[in-house]
BAGU-569019 format. One record per residue (C-alpha): chain; z, x, y. Coordinates in steps of 0.1 Angstrom, whole numbers, plus 5000, padded with zeros to 4 digits. Example, Ala and Ser with C-alpha at 12.3 -4.5 7.8 and 13.67 -1.06 7.14 Angstrom:
2
{r A, {5078, 5123, 4955}};
{r A, {5071, 5137, 4989}};
***
This chain:
569
{r A, {1269, 0931, 6220}};
{r A, {1238, 0910, 6218}};
{r A, {1207, 0918, 6237}};
{r A, {1197, 0890, 6261}};
{r A, {1164, 0872, 6253}};
{r A, {1142, 0868, 6283}};
{r A, {1120, 0837, 6282}};
{r A, {1083, 0839, 6282}};
{r A, {1072, 0828, 6317}};
{r A, {1039, 0816, 6304}};
{r A, {1053, 0795, 6275}};
{r A, {1037, 0761, 6274}};
{r A, {1011, 0771, 6300}};
{r A, {0974, 0768, 6293}};
{r A, {0952, 0799, 6291}};
{r A, {0943, 0812, 6325}};
{r A, {0906, 0811, 6318}};
{r A, {0908, 0774, 6310}};
{r A, {0926, 0763, 6341}};
{r A, {0906, 0738, 6362}};
{r A, {0897, 0750, 6397}};
{r A, {0914, 0723, 6416}};
{r A, {0933, 0690, 6410}};
{r A, {0911, 0661, 6400}};
{r A, {0897, 0642, 6429}};
{r A, {0904, 0670, 6455}};
{r A, {0879, 0685, 6478}};
{r A, {0875, 0723, 6474}};
{r A, {0872, 0741, 6507}};
{r A, {0865, 0775, 6491}};
{r A, {0828, 0773, 6497}};
{r A, {0823, 0800, 6522}};
{r A, {0817, 0775, 6550}};
{r A, {0838, 0772, 6582}};
{r A, {0862, 0742, 6582}};
{r A, {0886, 0729, 6609}};
{r A, {0923, 0724, 6607}};
{r A, {0942, 0692, 6610}};
{r A, {0934, 0673, 6642}};
{r A, {0971, 0672, 6652}};
{r A, {0974, 0710, 6650}};
{r A, {0973, 0716, 6688}};
{r A, {1000, 0689, 6693}};
{r A, {1024, 0706, 6669}};
{r A, {1017, 0741, 6681}};
{r A, {1021, 0731, 6717}};
{r A, {1048, 0706, 6710}};
{r A, {1076, 0729, 6723}};
{r A, {1059, 0730, 6757}};
{r A, {1057, 0692, 6758}};
{r A, {1094, 0689, 6749}};
{r A, {1104, 0713, 6776}};
{r A, {1083, 0694, 6802}};
{r A, {1098, 0661, 6790}};
{r A, {1133, 0676, 6793}};
{r A, {1126, 0687, 6829}};
{r A, {1113, 0653, 6838}};
{r A, {1143, 0635, 6823}};
{r A, {1167, 0659, 6840}};
{r A, {1151, 0653, 6873}};
{r A, {1156, 0615, 6869}};
{r A, {1190, 0618, 6853}};
{r A, {1210, 0607, 6883}};
{r A, {1185, 0579, 6890}};
{r A, {1189, 0566, 6854}};
{r A, {1227, 0566, 6857}};
{r A, {1225, 0548, 6890}};
{r A, {1203, 0521, 6875}};
{r A, {1226, 0517, 6845}};
{r A, {1257, 0514, 6867}};
{r A, {1240, 0489, 6890}};
{r A, {1231, 0467, 6861}};
{r A, {1265, 0468, 6844}};
{r A, {1290, 0471, 6873}};
{r A, {1273, 0470, 6907}};
{r A, {1306, 0467, 6925}};
{r A, {1318, 0500, 6912}};
{r A, {1291, 0518, 6932}};
{r A, {1305, 0538, 6960}};
{r A, {1294, 0530, 6996}};
{r A, {1284, 0566, 7000}};
{r A, {1260, 0565, 6970}};
{r A, {1226, 0581, 6974}};
{r A, {1200, 0559, 6989}};
{r A, {1175, 0561, 6960}};
{r A, {1152, 0536, 6976}};
{r A, {1145, 0563, 7003}};
{r A, {1149, 0594, 6982}};
{r A, {1135, 0585, 6948}};
{r A, {1097, 0592, 6944}};
{r A, {1093, 0561, 6921}};
{r A, {1107, 0538, 6947}};
{r A, {1086, 0555, 6973}};
{r A, {1055, 0548, 6952}};
{r A, {1065, 0512, 6947}};
{r A, {1073, 0506, 6984}};
{r A, {1040, 0520, 6995}};
{r A, {1019, 0500, 6970}};
{r A, {1007, 0532, 6954}};
{r A, {1014, 0522, 6918}};
{r A, {0977, 0521, 6909}};
{r A, {0971, 0556, 6922}};
{r A, {1002, 0569, 6903}};
{r A, {0989, 0553, 6871}};
{r A, {0955, 0568, 6876}};
{r A, {0971, 0602, 6881}};
{r A, {0992, 0599, 6849}};
{r A, {0961, 0587, 6830}};
{r A, {0941, 0617, 6844}};
{r A, {0968, 0641, 6832}};
{r A, {0968, 0625, 6797}};
{r A, {0930, 0628, 6796}};
{r A, {0932, 0664, 6806}};
{r A, {0958, 0671, 6779}};
{r A, {0937, 0653, 6753}};
{r A, {0906, 0672, 6762}};
{r A, {0925, 0705, 6761}};
{r A, {0940, 0696, 6727}};
{r A, {0905, 0686, 6714}};
{r A, {0890, 0719, 6726}};
{r A, {0918, 0739, 6711}};
{r A, {0913, 0721, 6678}};
{r A, {0875, 0723, 6680}};
{r A, {0876, 0761, 6683}};
{r A, {0900, 0767, 6655}};
{r A, {0883, 0772, 6621}};
{r A, {0889, 0789, 6588}};
{r A, {0868, 0797, 6557}};
{r A, {0874, 0809, 6522}};
{r A, {0848, 0831, 6506}};
{r A, {0848, 0850, 6473}};
{r A, {0862, 0880, 6491}};
{r A, {0882, 0869, 6522}};
{r A, {0902, 0842, 6539}};
{r A, {0893, 0842, 6576}};
{r A, {0906, 0823, 6606}};
{r A, {0891, 0823, 6641}};
{r A, {0903, 0806, 6672}};
{r A, {0902, 0808, 6710}};
{r A, {0881, 0794, 6738}};
{r A, {0880, 0821, 6764}};
{r A, {0897, 0849, 6744}};
{r A, {0884, 0847, 6709}};
{r A, {0904, 0862, 6679}};
{r A, {0896, 0864, 6642}};
{r A, {0919, 0874, 6614}};
{r A, {0908, 0882, 6578}};
{r A, {0928, 0887, 6546}};
{r A, {0910, 0903, 6516}};
{r A, {0917, 0882, 6485}};
{r A, {0923, 0913, 6463}};
{r A, {0952, 0923, 6486}};
{r A, {0969, 0889, 6487}};
{r A, {1006, 0893, 6481}};
{r A, {1015, 0856, 6480}};
{r A, {1007, 0822, 6495}};
{r A, {1035, 0803, 6513}};
{r A, {1034, 0766, 6520}};
{r A, {1058, 0755, 6547}};
{r A, {1065, 0719, 6558}};
{r A, {1086, 0717, 6589}};
{r A, {1105, 0684, 6591}};
{r A, {1085, 0668, 6619}};
{r A, {1053, 0678, 6601}};
{r A, {1065, 0664, 6568}};
{r A, {1068, 0629, 6584}};
{r A, {1030, 0627, 6588}};
{r A, {1020, 0648, 6558}};
{r A, {1012, 0681, 6574}};
{r A, {1019, 0716, 6561}};
{r A, {1014, 0752, 6572}};
{r A, {0998, 0776, 6548}};
{r A, {1003, 0813, 6552}};
{r A, {0983, 0839, 6532}};
{r A, {1006, 0870, 6529}};
{r A, {0986, 0902, 6532}};
{r A, {0994, 0938, 6525}};
{r A, {1003, 0955, 6557}};
{r A, {1022, 0950, 6590}};
{r A, {1013, 0918, 6608}};
{r A, {0986, 0912, 6581}};
{r A, {0994, 0875, 6574}};
{r A, {0967, 0849, 6580}};
{r A, {0983, 0815, 6589}};
{r A, {0964, 0782, 6585}};
{r A, {0984, 0758, 6606}};
{r A, {0982, 0729, 6601}};
{r A, {0965, 0711, 6571}};
{r A, {0973, 0679, 6554}};
{r A, {0996, 0686, 6525}};
{r A, {0970, 0676, 6499}};
{r A, {0944, 0700, 6514}};
{r A, {0970, 0727, 6518}};
{r A, {0978, 0725, 6480}};
{r A, {0942, 0726, 6471}};
{r A, {0934, 0755, 6494}};
{r A, {0964, 0774, 6481}};
{r A, {0952, 0769, 6445}};
{r A, {0917, 0781, 6455}};
{r A, {0930, 0812, 6472}};
{r A, {0952, 0822, 6443}};
{r A, {0924, 0815, 6418}};
{r A, {0898, 0836, 6436}};
{r A, {0924, 0864, 6441}};
{r A, {0931, 0864, 6404}};
{r A, {0895, 0874, 6396}};
{r A, {0887, 0843, 6376}};
{r A, {0850, 0837, 6376}};
{r A, {0856, 0802, 6364}};
{r A, {0867, 0793, 6399}};
{r A, {0834, 0802, 6415}};
{r A, {0814, 0785, 6387}};
{r A, {0834, 0753, 6389}};
{r A, {0831, 0753, 6426}};
{r A, {0793, 0756, 6424}};
{r A, {0792, 0728, 6399}};
{r A, {0814, 0710, 6425}};
{r A, {0828, 0676, 6424}};
{r A, {0824, 0675, 6461}};
{r A, {0798, 0692, 6484}};
{r A, {0805, 0709, 6517}};
{r A, {0787, 0680, 6534}};
{r A, {0812, 0656, 6519}};
{r A, {0840, 0676, 6533}};
{r A, {0825, 0676, 6568}};
{r A, {0819, 0639, 6566}};
{r A, {0856, 0633, 6566}};
{r A, {0864, 0617, 6599}};
{r A, {0893, 0626, 6622}};
{r A, {0907, 0590, 6618}};
{r A, {0907, 0592, 6580}};
{r A, {0924, 0626, 6581}};
{r A, {0952, 0612, 6602}};
{r A, {0956, 0581, 6581}};
{r A, {0956, 0600, 6548}};
{r A, {0980, 0627, 6560}};
{r A, {1005, 0601, 6574}};
{r A, {1004, 0581, 6542}};
{r A, {1010, 0612, 6522}};
{r A, {1038, 0623, 6545}};
{r A, {1057, 0590, 6541}};
{r A, {1052, 0589, 6503}};
{r A, {1061, 0626, 6497}};
{r A, {1090, 0629, 6521}};
{r A, {1115, 0621, 6493}};
{r A, {1096, 0631, 6462}};
{r A, {1087, 0666, 6474}};
{r A, {1055, 0686, 6470}};
{r A, {1039, 0709, 6444}};
{r A, {1041, 0684, 6415}};
{r A, {1006, 0690, 6403}};
{r A, {1004, 0726, 6391}};
{r A, {1040, 0736, 6387}};
{r A, {1058, 0736, 6353}};
{r A, {1075, 0702, 6347}};
{r A, {1108, 0714, 6359}};
{r A, {1125, 0745, 6373}};
{r A, {1138, 0770, 6348}};
{r A, {1170, 0772, 6369}};
{r A, {1191, 0743, 6383}};
{r A, {1218, 0752, 6408}};
{r A, {1245, 0726, 6411}};
{r A, {1252, 0716, 6447}};
{r A, {1289, 0723, 6443}};
{r A, {1282, 0759, 6431}};
{r A, {1257, 0764, 6460}};
{r A, {1282, 0751, 6486}};
{r A, {1311, 0770, 6471}};
{r A, {1293, 0803, 6470}};
{r A, {1283, 0801, 6506}};
{r A, {1318, 0790, 6516}};
{r A, {1332, 0821, 6499}};
{r A, {1306, 0842, 6518}};
{r A, {1318, 0824, 6550}};
{r A, {1353, 0836, 6543}};
{r A, {1341, 0872, 6550}};
{r A, {1327, 0861, 6584}};
{r A, {1360, 0844, 6591}};
{r A, {1380, 0875, 6583}};
{r A, {1357, 0896, 6605}};
{r A, {1361, 0872, 6634}};
{r A, {1399, 0870, 6630}};
{r A, {1400, 0908, 6630}};
{r A, {1381, 0909, 6663}};
{r A, {1404, 0882, 6677}};
{r A, {1435, 0902, 6666}};
{r A, {1422, 0933, 6683}};
{r A, {1414, 0914, 6715}};
{r A, {1449, 0898, 6716}};
{r A, {1466, 0932, 6709}};
{r A, {1451, 0946, 6741}};
{r A, {1453, 0915, 6763}};
{r A, {1486, 0898, 6755}};
{r A, {1509, 0926, 6767}};
{r A, {1492, 0927, 6800}};
{r A, {1493, 0890, 6805}};
{r A, {1530, 0886, 6795}};
{r A, {1541, 0915, 6816}};
{r A, {1536, 0894, 6847}};
{r A, {1566, 0872, 6837}};
{r A, {1549, 0840, 6850}};
{r A, {1560, 0808, 6832}};
{r A, {1524, 0798, 6825}};
{r A, {1515, 0832, 6810}};
{r A, {1511, 0817, 6776}};
{r A, {1484, 0794, 6790}};
{r A, {1463, 0826, 6795}};
{r A, {1469, 0837, 6759}};
{r A, {1458, 0803, 6747}};
{r A, {1427, 0805, 6768}};
{r A, {1418, 0838, 6752}};
{r A, {1424, 0824, 6717}};
{r A, {1402, 0794, 6724}};
{r A, {1376, 0814, 6744}};
{r A, {1372, 0840, 6717}};
{r A, {1381, 0821, 6685}};
{r A, {1362, 0789, 6690}};
{r A, {1327, 0805, 6694}};
{r A, {1334, 0826, 6664}};
{r A, {1344, 0796, 6642}};
{r A, {1313, 0777, 6654}};
{r A, {1291, 0808, 6646}};
{r A, {1307, 0810, 6611}};
{r A, {1301, 0773, 6604}};
{r A, {1265, 0776, 6617}};
{r A, {1257, 0806, 6596}};
{r A, {1272, 0790, 6565}};
{r A, {1254, 0757, 6570}};
{r A, {1221, 0775, 6576}};
{r A, {1224, 0793, 6543}};
{r A, {1233, 0761, 6525}};
{r A, {1205, 0741, 6540}};
{r A, {1179, 0768, 6532}};
{r A, {1189, 0769, 6496}};
{r A, {1191, 0732, 6488}};
{r A, {1164, 0717, 6467}};
{r A, {1158, 0752, 6452}};
{r A, {1135, 0755, 6422}};
{r A, {1117, 0783, 6405}};
{r A, {1090, 0778, 6379}};
{r A, {1061, 0797, 6363}};
{r A, {1025, 0787, 6372}};
{r A, {0992, 0802, 6360}};
{r A, {0990, 0821, 6393}};
{r A, {1025, 0835, 6395}};
{r A, {1061, 0824, 6402}};
{r A, {1065, 0794, 6423}};
{r A, {1097, 0792, 6444}};
{r A, {1106, 0761, 6465}};
{r A, {1137, 0756, 6487}};
{r A, {1148, 0738, 6519}};
{r A, {1164, 0705, 6528}};
{r A, {1147, 0695, 6560}};
{r A, {1120, 0722, 6563}};
{r A, {1105, 0727, 6528}};
{r A, {1091, 0761, 6520}};
{r A, {1071, 0768, 6488}};
{r A, {1061, 0804, 6480}};
{r A, {1038, 0815, 6452}};
{r A, {1042, 0852, 6442}};
{r A, {1012, 0863, 6421}};
{r A, {1018, 0888, 6392}};
{r A, {1022, 0924, 6402}};
{r A, {1034, 0917, 6438}};
{r A, {1071, 0924, 6432}};
{r A, {1080, 0960, 6440}};
{r A, {1118, 0960, 6433}};
{r A, {1144, 0936, 6420}};
{r A, {1182, 0937, 6426}};
{r A, {1210, 0917, 6409}};
{r A, {1241, 0916, 6431}};
{r A, {1276, 0902, 6427}};
{r A, {1303, 0903, 6454}};
{r A, {1339, 0907, 6446}};
{r A, {1346, 0871, 6456}};
{r A, {1320, 0858, 6432}};
{r A, {1332, 0879, 6402}};
{r A, {1359, 0853, 6390}};
{r A, {1331, 0827, 6388}};
{r A, {1305, 0849, 6371}};
{r A, {1279, 0843, 6399}};
{r A, {1250, 0866, 6409}};
{r A, {1222, 0866, 6433}};
{r A, {1187, 0881, 6429}};
{r A, {1167, 0897, 6457}};
{r A, {1133, 0914, 6457}};
{r A, {1111, 0937, 6477}};
{r A, {1077, 0925, 6484}};
{r A, {1050, 0930, 6510}};
{r A, {1056, 0903, 6536}};
{r A, {1027, 0910, 6560}};
{r A, {1050, 0907, 6589}};
{r A, {1062, 0931, 6617}};
{r A, {1097, 0946, 6615}};
{r A, {1111, 0921, 6640}};
{r A, {1096, 0892, 6619}};
{r A, {1110, 0906, 6587}};
{r A, {1145, 0906, 6602}};
{r A, {1144, 0868, 6609}};
{r A, {1162, 0843, 6587}};
{r A, {1130, 0828, 6572}};
{r A, {1116, 0862, 6562}};
{r A, {1149, 0872, 6546}};
{r A, {1149, 0839, 6526}};
{r A, {1115, 0850, 6510}};
{r A, {1133, 0880, 6495}};
{r A, {1159, 0858, 6477}};
{r A, {1146, 0844, 6444}};
{r A, {1179, 0832, 6431}};
{r A, {1206, 0822, 6457}};
{r A, {1234, 0819, 6431}};
{r A, {1234, 0817, 6394}};
{r A, {1253, 0825, 6362}};
{r A, {1242, 0850, 6336}};
{r A, {1219, 0826, 6318}};
{r A, {1202, 0818, 6351}};
{r A, {1198, 0855, 6360}};
{r A, {1182, 0861, 6326}};
{r A, {1157, 0833, 6330}};
{r A, {1147, 0845, 6365}};
{r A, {1144, 0881, 6355}};
{r A, {1121, 0869, 6326}};
{r A, {1099, 0853, 6352}};
{r A, {1096, 0880, 6378}};
{r A, {1097, 0910, 6353}};
{r A, {1077, 0895, 6324}};
{r A, {1064, 0928, 6312}};
{r A, {1098, 0945, 6309}};
{r A, {1102, 0959, 6274}};
{r A, {1130, 0946, 6252}};
{r A, {1143, 0981, 6248}};
{r A, {1152, 0981, 6285}};
{r A, {1173, 0950, 6285}};
{r A, {1205, 0967, 6275}};
{r A, {1201, 0991, 6304}};
{r A, {1200, 0961, 6327}};
{r A, {1229, 0941, 6313}};
{r A, {1253, 0960, 6290}};
{r A, {1251, 0994, 6306}};
{r A, {1238, 0982, 6340}};
{r A, {1253, 0950, 6354}};
{r A, {1283, 0950, 6331}};
{r A, {1286, 0988, 6327}};
{r A, {1295, 1015, 6324}};
{r A, {1303, 1013, 6287}};
{r A, {1307, 1038, 6259}};
{r A, {1276, 1058, 6253}};
{r A, {1264, 1053, 6288}};
{r A, {1228, 1065, 6291}};
{r A, {1228, 1066, 6330}};
{r A, {1228, 1099, 6349}};
{r A, {1258, 1093, 6371}};
{r A, {1274, 1108, 6402}};
{r A, {1293, 1139, 6393}};
{r A, {1331, 1139, 6395}};
{r A, {1331, 1168, 6420}};
{r A, {1311, 1146, 6444}};
{r A, {1334, 1116, 6441}};
{r A, {1342, 1115, 6478}};
{r A, {1306, 1103, 6485}};
{r A, {1314, 1070, 6467}};
{r A, {1352, 1070, 6462}};
{r A, {1354, 1035, 6449}};
{r A, {1323, 1034, 6427}};
{r A, {1315, 1070, 6417}};
{r A, {1319, 1061, 6379}};
{r A, {1292, 1034, 6383}};
{r A, {1269, 1052, 6407}};
{r A, {1238, 1064, 6388}};
{r A, {1203, 1058, 6375}};
{r A, {1182, 1056, 6343}};
{r A, {1145, 1062, 6338}};
{r A, {1122, 1044, 6312}};
{r A, {1085, 1041, 6308}};
{r A, {1087, 1008, 6327}};
{r A, {1110, 1014, 6356}};
{r A, {1137, 1034, 6374}};
{r A, {1170, 1014, 6371}};
{r A, {1198, 1021, 6396}};
{r A, {1234, 1010, 6392}};
{r A, {1257, 1010, 6423}};
{r A, {1287, 0996, 6439}};
{r A, {1321, 0983, 6429}};
{r A, {1332, 0957, 6454}};
{r A, {1295, 0946, 6456}};
{r A, {1281, 0954, 6422}};
{r A, {1243, 0960, 6423}};
{r A, {1217, 0967, 6397}};
{r A, {1182, 0975, 6410}};
{r A, {1150, 0978, 6390}};
{r A, {1119, 0996, 6405}};
{r A, {1088, 0991, 6383}};
{r A, {1070, 1024, 6381}};
{r A, {1035, 1008, 6383}};
{r A, {1043, 0996, 6418}};
{r A, {1064, 1026, 6430}};
{r A, {1054, 1040, 6464}};
{r A, {1069, 1075, 6457}};
{r A, {1100, 1094, 6447}};
{r A, {1118, 1123, 6465}};
{r A, {1149, 1144, 6462}};
{r A, {1171, 1157, 6490}};
{r A, {1198, 1183, 6492}};
{r A, {1220, 1191, 6522}};
{r A, {1242, 1222, 6527}};
{r A, {1272, 1205, 6512}};
{r A, {1252, 1192, 6483}};
{r A, {1238, 1227, 6478}};
{r A, {1272, 1242, 6477}};
{r A, {1283, 1216, 6451}};
{r A, {1250, 1219, 6431}};
{r A, {1243, 1182, 6437}};
{r A, {1213, 1163, 6451}};
{r A, {1202, 1128, 6461}};
{r A, {1174, 1108, 6446}};
{r A, {1153, 1082, 6466}};
{r A, {1127, 1059, 6450}};
{r A, {1104, 1047, 6478}};
{r A, {1094, 1010, 6479}};
{r A, {1081, 0986, 6504}};
{r A, {1104, 0973, 6531}};
{r A, {1130, 0950, 6518}};
{r A, {1167, 0945, 6510}};
{r A, {1166, 0965, 6478}};
{r A, {1173, 1002, 6485}};
{r A, {1165, 1030, 6461}};
{r A, {1191, 1057, 6468}};
{r A, {1216, 1074, 6446}};
{r A, {1236, 1105, 6455}};
{r A, {1257, 1132, 6439}};
{r A, {1235, 1138, 6409}};
{r A, {1235, 1172, 6392}};
{r A, {1207, 1191, 6410}};
{r A, {1191, 1206, 6379}};
{r A, {1190, 1173, 6361}};
{r A, {1176, 1155, 6392}};
{r A, {1148, 1180, 6396}};
{r A, {1137, 1173, 6360}};
{r A, {1141, 1136, 6366}};
{r A, {1118, 1136, 6396}};
{r A, {1090, 1153, 6375}};
{r A, {1096, 1128, 6347}};
{r A, {1095, 1098, 6371}};
{r A, {1062, 1111, 6387}};
{r A, {1046, 1115, 6353}};
{r A, {1057, 1081, 6339}};
{r A, {1047, 1064, 6372}};
{r A, {1011, 1077, 6369}};
{r A, {1008, 1065, 6334}};
{r A, {1023, 1031, 6343}};
{r A, {0999, 1026, 6372}};
{r A, {0970, 1034, 6349}};
{r A, {0981, 1007, 6325}};
{r A, {0987, 0980, 6352}};
{r A, {0960, 0955, 6360}};
{r A, {0982, 0927, 6372}};
{r A, {0964, 0924, 6406}};
{r A, {0934, 0907, 6388}};
{r A, {0955, 0887, 6363}};
{r A, {0931, 0859, 6354}};
{r A, {0902, 0883, 6350}};
{r A, {0920, 0903, 6324}};
{r A, {0932, 0872, 6306}};
{r A, {0896, 0859, 6304}};
{r A, {0885, 0893, 6289}};
{r A, {0912, 0891, 6263}};
{r A, {0903, 0855, 6255}};
{r A, {0866, 0864, 6251}};
{r A, {0874, 0894, 6230}};
***
């Protein structure tokens, strides 16, 4: 069987040391000076409050609006007992007492107060990018300041919520290493956000050319400050209208994505996943009816079946709505998906209404897992997930958007999986490829090199004990698990957080043990059980020794600096 050929993720890309510091004509903000965010930032961050207030106001005048509409269309249909709005409505009270000028002055005063408050909030929100940190400070009475060291940057996300896209605004989030360590820049114009992202990644890469080019500078800090609020608003709105359909990130990404997901495949895969939700909901409904129907029918009333129907509708309809909502959410998040190599890492873009673009620098992926469900097997579809430092708290990591960041291929065939693995694991040796495909994803096969779950411990994984196992190379620990959900996980040793073995009383009696490879929090788990205890003890020592050697060889956290050294040598 042929060995898959992984593509070179840097093929066709210029040398890292020769990459210009920013797109031509852009203004670099990586000058160590403090800069302000987009003038409309307070409006978008406080927009939810304004929507709630507007909803309350409209709800208060709902009956009045209906009364006005009916009086205009069919005044004779009004009941004689209708509410006397002329006496009860505050608007009519203002009009009848000739206080309209006072009311307008009050409304104007409220608007002025809101504008002043928004201006103060914007005035006291600043950020700066130096050679070592990205910092954000904000607050009028209670001041706060967040800082992300550039050498610990795990990625940079550019998010464009649909309302912000209309006027050319984007949210930039610098992903740090640690809980609640992210530094958000919300909001910037899309053009500035792309430039700032490029500067952050370039400085994080260790490229001295970025600082030198910035000092030569096509634009000075004074030129940046001279940009007026009006010009920022006009430029961002023009850019929003022009880029709404065409998308973003067209300057520094490879010409096209290395993977194209047909819409039919994407929709079909999520519909098959929705079948599982539907089966789950139907099972709950069946259990509910099994307990409720006998009690209802025992009364012998003629309309007893109406109660049964009410239960079916009351329980089934919300479940169906939930299944449809979950399926649609997954489809909309994965539309317009693309993945491409850039000089600063892998660029992933997805989303129909809210567009999210994530750049993962080299060396920031701690584990990779290829998964195939039983329903996908006839079509040859797989999905790829990763573990990476998100810089979010546990509750934030459990949200839908955070989970989406862990999916680098929503659904793809074997060729798609090979291309994506070639991007996110570019340094995997060719000798390890058969362990991933022939013996891993498609295995086990004859001459299986994996250490597998022993037959005497089959009861721990009764449906997949023949597949359950692991293999160790100089590059990674590779784990193979599951039957209904076939999984193949790769844990690069250079970014391994630790390894441990565990043995309970039953395991001790059967001379078995469990292995756990520790990684950062994510969907990829590093556990295998039922391994021969003597072999597992030797494997733990072997993994520890190889991991130390791999960490000594790894310098991916300063990728451009190493590339520059190699070029000069």
